[in-house]
C-alpha positions as semicolon CSV with decimal commas, in nm:
position;residue;x (nm);y (nm);z (nm)
1;M;0,011;-0,002;-0,023
2;S;0,121;0,346;-0,111
3;K;0,144;0,641;0,180
4;V;-0,089;0,920;0,109
5;S;-0,007;1,275;0,222
6;K;-0,241;1,412;0,458
7;R;-0,085;1,748;0,402
8;P;-0,239;1,984;0,164
9;S;-0,011;2,075;-0,112
10;I;0,104;2,427;-0,126
11;V;0,041;2,598;-0,474
12;M;0,243;2,913;-0,519
13;P;0,105;3,244;-0,700
14;S;0,203;3,300;-1,037
15;P;0,424;3,637;-1,062
16;E;0,102;3,838;-1,132
17;E;-0,048;3,674;-0,864
18;D;0,216;3,778;-0,616
19;K;0,194;4,130;-0,767
20;A;-0,149;4,183;-0,719
21;I;-0,118;4,034;-0,366
22;T;0,140;4,292;-0,302
23;A;-0,021;4,573;-0,458
24;A;-0,371;4,490;-0,231
25;A;-0,143;4,427;0,082
26;K;0,035;4,780;0,041
27;S;-0,281;5,031;-0,038
28;D;-0,432;4,856;0,330
29;P;-0,358;5,106;0,576
30;D;-0,385;4,871;0,841
31;A;-0,156;4,608;0,703
32;Q;0,173;4,803;0,599
33;P;0,495;4,608;0,502
34;L;0,754;4,596;0,794
35;T;1,055;4,858;0,740
36;P;1,396;4,709;0,710
37;A;1,455;4,877;1,065
38;Q;1,145;4,699;1,192
39;L;1,278;4,342;1,034
40;K;1,599;4,422;1,216
41;A;1,460;4,474;1,539
42;M;1,279;4,121;1,562
43;V;1,385;3,828;1,795
44;P;1,342;3,521;1,726
45;L;1,025;3,321;1,915
46;K;1,253;3,082;2,053
47;A;1,458;3,359;2,259
48;L;1,134;3,497;2,416
49;R;1,050;3,109;2,558
50;G;1,082;2,998;2,904
51;R;1,196;3,139;3,231
52;P;1,378;3,456;3,204
53;K;1,736;3,405;3,265
54;S;1,873;3,477;3,644
55;E;2,133;3,661;3,729
56;N;2,207;3,423;4,026
57;T;2,197;3,090;3,872
58;K;2,199;2,797;4,038
59;Q;2,410;2,457;4,019
60;L;2,291;2,116;3,950
61;V;2,400;1,848;4,215
62;S;2,292;1,529;4,330
63;V;2,268;1,514;4,716
64;R;2,123;1,226;4,931
65;Y;1,930;1,408;5,258
66;S;1,735;1,210;5,505
67;R;1,394;1,084;5,439
68;E;1,296;1,319;5,737
69;V;1,452;1,614;5,589
70;I;1,294;1,565;5,220
71;E;0,901;1,471;5,400
72;Y;0,927;1,767;5,580
73;F;1,021;2,004;5,286
74;K;0,766;1,841;5,069
75;S;0,515;1,863;5,296
76;T;0,510;2,229;5,322
77;G;0,404;2,248;4,929
78;D;0,531;2,379;4,598
79;G;0,855;2,604;4,610
80;W;0,987;2,307;4,850
81;Q;1,348;2,311;4,703
82;S;1,354;2,687;4,706
83;R;1,255;2,685;5,066
84;M;1,519;2,434;5,136
85;D;1,796;2,641;4,950
86;G;1,676;2,928;5,191
87;V;1,748;2,767;5,501
88;L;2,076;2,634;5,382
89;L;2,155;2,993;5,285
90;E;2,081;3,113;5,630
91;Y;2,277;2,870;5,766
92;V;2,600;2,961;5,555
93;A;2,505;3,332;5,665
94;Q;2,545;3,235;6,017
95;H;2,832;3,043;6,027
96;P;3,094;3,207;5,838
97;R;3,342;2,999;5,662
98;R;3,686;2,922;5,861
99;T;3,984;2,968;5,653
């Protein structure tokens, strides 16, 4: 059995049709073509996705904690890892490193 493409075929306009489409677009005051400056200022959509980059980046590590510690922080709800980080930061601030 041959595979039948489910995608519709794309028919490109002829040069005459393309000129007519362009002329119609240019005559519409609400749909003017972008200027070269506007095109240059455009940002790819991928750059806008996701969480904004933090100035205070964190490092991914693998650590083993006791079951009681994990259960306690998880029981406090969403954001438990950030709260755990906050507790550790507080400890670091209160216990300066001895050199």
